[in-house]
C-alpha positions, -999 to 999 in steps of 0.1 A, spaced: -521 511 -526 -517 485 -544 -475 473 -545 -458 482 -579 -445 446 -598 -410 443 -595 -388 451 -631 -365 430 -644 -330 439 -641 -310 454 -668 -285 420 -662 -318 396 -667 -326 417 -699 -289 415 -708 -288 382 -706 -323 373 -723 -316 391 -754 -280 374 -756 -297 342 -755 -320 351 -783 -289 365 -801 -274 327 -797 -304 316 -816 -307 346 -844 -340 350 -828 -353 386 -835 -351 401 -801 -382 422 -795 -393 436 -768 -420 408 -754 -395 378 -766 -363 399 -741 -386 397 -710 -398 365 -716 -359 347 -725 -351 373 -688 -378 361 -669 -367 319 -682 -331 324 -681 -321 356 -670 -305 344 -634 -287 319 -652 -308 290 -636 -326 263 -657 -360 260 -654 -391 243 -659 -423 267 -671 -460 261 -682 -470 287 -701 -497 299 -678 -468 300 -652 -446 318 -677 -475 345 -682 -478 348 -645 -448 360 -639 -446 383 -668 -475 400 -649 -458 402 -620 -434 420 -634 -449 441 -653 -448 428 -688 -474 436 -710 -482 404 -727 -509 381 -737 -509 344 -728 -511 340 -766 -483 357 -770 -464 336 -743 -471 305 -760 -462 318 -792 -431 332 -779 -425 294 -760 -426 278 -798 -404 298 -814 -380 292 -785 -385 253 -793 -380 260 -832 -350 278 -826 -334 252 -801 -338 274 -766 -362 250 -753 -374 218 -751 -414 210 -745 -418 184 -723 -452 166 -720 -466 151 -688 -500 140 -702 -523 151 -730 -528 180 -716 -499 199 -700 -467 210 -711 -437 223 -697 -412 236 -712 -376 230 -702 -346 258 -706 -322 225 -705 -322 213 -738 -296 182 -732 -310 148 -729 -324 141 -697 -352 123 -674 -373 141 -656 -397 134 -620 -431 148 -621 -446 153 -588 -482 144 -588 -493 166 -558 -476 195 -570 -479 192 -609 -445 198 -605 -417 187 -632 -378 184 -623 -348 168 -632 -339 134 -625 -305 124 -625 -294 112 -655 -261 94 -646 -289 67 -627 -310 61 -657 -302 30 -676 -322 22 -711 -309 -11 -719 -327 -13 -756 -355 5 -776 -377 -10 -794 -370 -10 -834 -384 18 -850 -407 11 -880 -394 9 -916 -390 44 -932 -388 61 -898 -360 67 -869 -362 75 -832 -353 113 -831 -355 114 -787 -366 92 -763 -389 116 -732 -384 99 -694 -410 111 -673 -409 94 -637 -439 99 -621 -435 107 -584 -467 102 -553 -456 117 -519 -463 89 -489 
């Protein structure tokens, strides 16, 4: 007999709904469920769309991968998550939206926060005429010895 999926707790769903309300996003069932998976325990996460989709399936949430992608885009536009692109084919979505560097572990394809207080950027190149720097992403690639 197949195990029943673990359902999301009422506390996680409430925290996810409150997170959406702070950004004035309509709390649809699917958005609340995905928000609960992202912030329901109060911890910051770095997820891929595929990883969030797998977690939703494990919790018995009937969402498609396309819905997960669309929802993550809506969360980005609302300022709830930031997208961190590691290479041209892999994006992570970070629930911690302040400026901070990341470690990318090449062997496990995991993205983690790096200590911001140890990063020093002395100078950036001047932006081209008519442009301004909106953000600097720092991803430090790591390989285990």
